[in-house]
C-alpha positions in Angstrom: 0.0 0.0 0.0 2.8 2.4 0.9 4.6 1.8 -2.4 1.4 2.5 -4.4 1.0 5.8 -2.4 4.7 6.7 -3.0 4.3 6.0 -6.7 1.2 8.2 -7.0 2.9 10.9 -4.9 6.0 10.8 -7.0 3.9 11.0 -10.2 1.4 13.6 -9.3 3.2 15.8 -6.8 6.8 15.7 -8.2 7.0 14.5 -11.8 3.8 16.0 -13.3 4.6 19.6 -12.2 8.2 19.2 -13.1 7.4 18.0 -16.6 4.6 20.5 -17.2 6.8 23.4 -16.1 9.6 22.2 -18.4 7.2 21.8 -21.3 5.8 25.3 -20.9 9.4 26.6 -20.8 10.6 24.6 -23.9 7.5 25.2 -26.0 6.9 28.9 -25.4 10.0 30.7 -24.0 12.8 32.3 -26.0 15.8 30.2 -27.1 18.3 32.3 -25.1 17.5 30.3 -21.9 20.2 27.9 -20.8 17.8 24.9 -21.1 18.0 25.2 -24.9 21.7 24.7 -24.8 21.3 21.5 -23.0 18.6 20.3 -25.4 20.9 21.2 -28.3 23.8 19.3 -26.7 21.8 16.1 -26.7 20.8 16.5 -30.3 17.1 17.2 -29.7 16.9 20.8 -31.0 15.4 19.9 -34.4 12.7 17.8 -32.7 11.9 20.7 -30.3 11.9 23.2 -33.1 9.3 21.0 -34.9 7.1 21.0 -31.7 7.5 24.7 -31.2 6.3 25.3 -34.8 2.9 24.0 -33.6 2.8 25.8 -30.2 4.3 29.2 -30.9 1.2 30.5 -32.8 -0.6 30.1 -29.5 1.9 32.2 -27.5 0.2 35.5 -28.2 -3.2 34.3 -26.8 -1.8 32.7 -23.6 -1.7 34.9 -20.5 1.9 36.0 -19.8 1.8 34.5 -16.3 1.4 31.0 -17.8 4.5 31.4 -20.0 6.7 33.4 -17.6 5.6 32.6 -14.0 3.8 29.3 -13.9 6.9 27.1 -14.7 8.7 28.5 -11.6 5.6 27.9 -9.5 5.3 24.3 -10.7 9.0 23.6 -10.1 8.7 25.1 -6.6 5.7 22.8 -5.9 7.7 19.8 -7.2 10.8 20.7 -5.2 8.7 20.9 -2.0 7.3 17.5 -2.8 10.6 15.9 -3.6 12.3 17.1 -0.4 9.4 16.1 1.8 9.3 12.7 0.1 13.0 12.2 1.0 12.4 13.1 4.7 8.8 11.8 5.0 9.6 9.7 8.1 10.7 12.7 10.0 7.3 14.5 10.5 8.7 16.9 13.1 11.2 18.3 10.5 8.7 18.5 7.6 7.6 22.1 8.5 11.3 23.2 8.9 12.2 21.6 5.5 9.1 23.3 3.9 10.1 26.8 5.2 13.8 26.4 4.3 12.8 25.4 0.8 10.3 28.3 0.4 12.9 30.8 1.6 15.6 29.3 -0.7 13.3 29.5 -3.7 12.2 33.0 -2.9 15.8 34.1 -2.4 16.7 33.1 -5.9 14.2 35.6 -7.2 15.3 38.3 -4.8 19.0 37.7 -5.6 18.1 38.4 -9.3 16.8 41.8 -8.1 20.1 42.7 -6.4 22.3 41.2 -9.2 23.7 38.2 -7.2 22.1 35.8 -9.7 21.8 36.3 -13.4 18.2 36.9 -14.4 15.3 39.3 -14.3 13.5 39.9 -11.1 9.7 39.6 -11.4 7.3 40.3 -8.5 4.8 38.1 -10.3 7.2 35.1 -10.2 7.6 35.7 -6.4 3.8 35.8 -6.0 3.4 32.6 -7.9 6.1 30.9 -5.9 4.1 31.9 -2.8 0.9 30.5 -4.3 2.6 27.2 -5.2 4.3 26.9 -1.8 1.0 27.8 0.0 -0.9 25.3 -2.1 1.6 22.6 -1.4 1.7 23.4 2.3 -2.1 23.2 2.6 -2.5 20.0 0.6 0.5 18.2 2.0 0.0 18.9 5.6 -3.8 18.3 5.3 -3.1 14.9 3.8 -0.6 14.1 6.5 -3.2 15.1 9.2 -5.9 13.0 7.5 -3.6 9.9 7.2 -2.5 10.2 10.9 -6.1 10.7 12.0 -7.1 7.7 10.0 -4.3 5.5 11.4 -5.2 6.5 15.0 -8.8 5.5 14.5 -7.8 1.9 13.7 -5.3 1.5 16.5 
């Protein structure tokens, strides 16, 4: 039972947001991003260009937050899930891990503002990171509470 739960958790909470965020990035963002260098180095740029020929006509009609902010939020959600999956047995530290992760992700955006990290600061990105982290916090810790309540009722 636990392995089925872990597989679902891995798929829905970690892999799905990671893949969806990456697809948005690859299919709609400019090619100056470092990710495209990695894709080119593994010989997949022609395939990606072919896919982008179908998706780029939709770029003007998509809200900018989907293209520019949602990938970061999805990756933040995924990272929270990954780290808490690793330390799932240490329930007392889950909250600390969550907040350290949230602060670290937020600092990367703030460091762009002050020039410590290359990139462009965007308040909207920071807000979406907060939304993703808050969504993860509410769902994850609610699920943990429900599971522990359920287990206590059978003991």
